[in-house]
C-alpha positions, 0 to 999 in steps of 0.5 A: 908480440906482446909488448914490454917496456924496459927503463936503465937509469943513469947508473944502469948505462954510465959505461959501456960495460954496464950498457952490454950487461943492460943489453945481455937483459934486453936478449932475455926478453926477446928471446921470451917472444917480447918486443921491446921498448927500451927507455935510457937515462943519459950515462951517470953525470953526463947530464949535470956536465950538459947542464954546466956547460949551458950556464958556463956559456949563457948564465941567461941562457934561451930554454929551448937551446938548454933543451937541446943540449940537455937532451942529447945525452939520451941521444948517445945511450940510445944509439951505443944501446942498438949498436950493442944489441946489434953487435948480439944480432937483435934487431933493434934501432935509436929513436929519438924523442921528435922521430917519434913523435913523444908530443909535448907540451911546449913548456921547456925543461918541464914539459908534460907529454900529451901524445905517443902515437904508436904507428912507427914503432908498432909499422918497424916491428912489423917489419922484424925489428925487435927492440927499439931504444927510445931515448927518455927525458925528451919529446918534441913541442907543438912548434917543433922545438926539441923539449926536456921533460925536467929530472926524473923524466926518463921514467916518465917516458917509460911509462908512457910508452907502456900506456901508448902500447898497451905494455904488459908491464914497465920494467925500471932498472936502478941501482936499487932492487926494489921498494924498501920499507924506508932508507936502508941506509939510515936503517938496518932494519930496512926490507924490500917489499914482494908489492906496493899501491900505486897510491902509496908509492905516490905519498912515499915519492911525493915524501920523499922516496926517490925510487921512482919519479912522481909523476911516473907512479901517478902516470902508471896510476891514471892508465892502470901500467903495471911497475917493477923497480928492478937492481941491473946489478943482480940476478933477476927471476920473474919474481925480482924487484917491487910491482907497482901495482892496483890496491887489490893486489898487494898481500901486505895487511899492515896499515903502515908500507912505509916511512918517508923523511925529507932532509932538507925542509923548513918551516917558516911562520907569519907572526900577527897577521891580519886576519881576514877574508882572502888572507891566505890567497895573497899570502900563496899568490905572493909565494907561487909568484916566486916559486916557491913549493909550499907543502905542510900549511897551519893556520892558528885560530884568530885572536883580536882580528890577528893570526899566525900562519906556518907553511914549510918548504925546501930550505933552499926557497927560504931566501926567495919566499922572505923577499917574495913575502916581504914585497908583498909586505912592503906594498901593502898588500900582507901586514904582519907583525914578524915571519920567523924562519927554521932552517933545522927542520924535516918531515918524515912520515908515514903511508900506508892504505891499511889506514883507511880501515885500521884506527890508531895509527896517528896516536900510536906515532904521536906517542913513539915520538913523545917516548923518544923526546921529539917534539913535533912542530906541525902535523898534516895529514891524508887518508894513507899519510902522516906527516910531522915537521920535527928538529933535523937533529932527531932524523933517523931516530925518529924513522927507526923508532917508527920503523920498529913500531910499525913492525914494517920489519916483517911481513904483515 
């Protein structure tokens, strides 16, 4: 029988009533003739609770035991979902990561999936099981220890299973009914997209859109797994939600597909840095070693052997960045006059595969921001996106103005 993967996030399985609702959706697909792999997250709020217990018990915790504790939330959900399906007379059983097995790297709390052999689950399907309920977010290391995949890891688990089993589709059930042109909470004209390309979804996810985890989209694009994002709280049709698919399957022709934002950004500038070969490597190696996630980078033209270097990072990582660069300065590895941090900025981006073939997107974006009196601090571009850093107080205005300027409230 064809295989379908269905993933239910924490809000979709937050209590027994919601688990029953999700199980009914699984039953509909079983009735259509699918063998179904259901990937579940922990009940909403449970992972945070488990993390809190670990940190309270052992501030300098063993990462292997951390994974053993926090992975238990998904195990509970998987067992409850399997029991619910059995009560509906649907042959189902739960699978923990090590039972499949989901083989991962040894990087505890941030492991990557290396292999999912389909043999065990396929054999059970052959014996009459119709639903395999898999605990998401977890796997097993080469050393035989439980591992977890990091935040959003259940999305990645679902896509990996779809790739491993050649699934017809991977349905991601969440608390929104699809992918929107921007965040409907700050722009009431935001429109749900019927389809979006892998590349556009990957850019939107990496630029702040929270619908899908970035690694899951990367995996789907690599293995050409069709993803569908749906709400677990609304009645469904075959055309419900948003399909994330190949570029050639996207119908819309607009140059811009969506506007994304990241609220909590910071801009740091090293003033009067000694301009010599290897200076950028020195700066960003120090930041990398300190675990600072650098995004936008701009270097000014050198004058008299000195230059300015500007970069952005999450506002919560500014202190680490300042400490790392300060240490490099004191050690004589880095020579600069001053480090200036601006914690009051945000990043706003426009994304669209249509930018490859249509000119003028940057000009229109900058004109719109200028007309609204919004000053651009930093600009970066790629083939299908343009991002700017602006003052955080203008974020909502910028998103709404750009959404209007590119007519995103209307299908194209």
